[in-house]
N, C-alpha and C positions, 0 to 999 in steps of 0.2 A: 425572357419567355413571356408571351402575352398571358394575361390572367384568363381570358376566355378564348377558346378555339373551338374548331369543328367537332373535336372529340368530346368536349364538354357538352355540346349541343345534342349528342346522342346519348350521353349519360344522364342528363337531367330528366327526360321522360322516363327512363328506366328506373331511376331512383324514385320518382314520383309514382310510378306503377307498383313498385315494391312496397311503398308506404301504404298505398290503398289496398293492396292485397293482404297486408297484415294489420290493418288498422281497426279491426273489430275487438275493441277492449272489453274484457270480462273481469269481474271481481275475483273470480276464482282462477284466472289465468287459463287453465286448460279445461276444456268442455268434455263430456262424455264422448268417447270415440276417438279423441285426438291421439295422435301418436308422437312420441319424442324418441328419435333414433340417434344413437351415437354411431359414428362411422369411422372405420380404420382401414387403411391399405398399407400394408408393410413393405411394399415394393411396387415396381412398375415393369412392364414389358414394352419395349420400343419396337415399333413395326420397322422403322429405319434407324439403324445403328449409326451412332456419331461418336468419334473419339472424345469429343468435348462433353458427353453425357456424364453426370455424376454416377458413381458406382452405385449408391443407394439413393432412392427417392421414397418418400413416405406421405401420408395424409391422414389427418384426423378432422373430424367434422361433427356437427350437431345439426339435425334436421327435424323441424316440426311439420306434421301433415294433418290436416283436418279430415273429417269423415267424407267430405266432398272430393278429396284427393288433391286439393290445392296444397302447396307446400312452400315453406321458406327455410333457408338454411345458410350456414357458413362453414367453410373449411379452411384449414391452415395446412400448408404443405411445403415440402421441399421439392422444387421443380427439377426438371431434368438437367439443369445447369447449376444445381447447388445453391439456388436463391430461394429465400424463405418468401412465400407467396400466400395470398388469401383470395377467396372466392365467396362473395356474398350473392345469394341468388334467391329467386322464387320460381315456381313452376308448377307442374301438374304431372300426375302419373295416371295411366289408363291401364286397366287389367286387360290381359290377353286371355281371357277364360276359354275362348274357343280352342286355344292350344294347350293350356294348362291353368288350373285355377289359381296357382301361386305366381304365375308369370306376368309381368307387367312392363309396360314402356313408360319412361319418364323423360320429360323435356324441361330443362332449366335454363333460365337466362339471368344474367346478372352482371356484377362488376368484377373484373379480375385485377388484382394488385400485385405488383412485385416483380414483373419481368423488366429488368433494367439493363443498362449498358454491361457488356457488350451484346446482350441477347435480346434487346427490345424488339428487334425486327422478327423474332420467332412467333410473335403474336400479332395478327392483323388489327389495325387501328389503334395500336398501342401508343400512348403519348405519356412520356415521363413515368413509365410503369403503371399506367392506368389504362384499362382497355374493356370494351364490352366483351362478355363471354356468353357462349351457349353450349350446353352439354346434353346431348341426347344419350339415353342409356336404356338397357334392358336388364331387369333384375328378377330374382326369384326369391 
């Protein structure tokens, strides 16, 4: 397998952008207004059932968000095919106050690790268990 391939070319700018997004170093680590959130998902609902899906999937994660709503995080999860995976990401959330003051839209992008044979084709642009990832979400 070559050391450098097209997937790596996509991941390098992503990693550099993640580094820049989180490079504001502070002596006290967290500033006033920063949020640190622990996330957990005890299960998953599949829109398209597959007999190969694991009976139970789960997720745990940690996310930091600045008052500007820029964020960075990491999650560790058991994917739908019972493989342990990680998602390292950065992103931003936007309030949807015109609908509800607590409602928000969030978009993250990062690196997804862990989808390997025989399920590597379930993730686009996956190469040896490494793929770019993007997750849109709505939260309350």
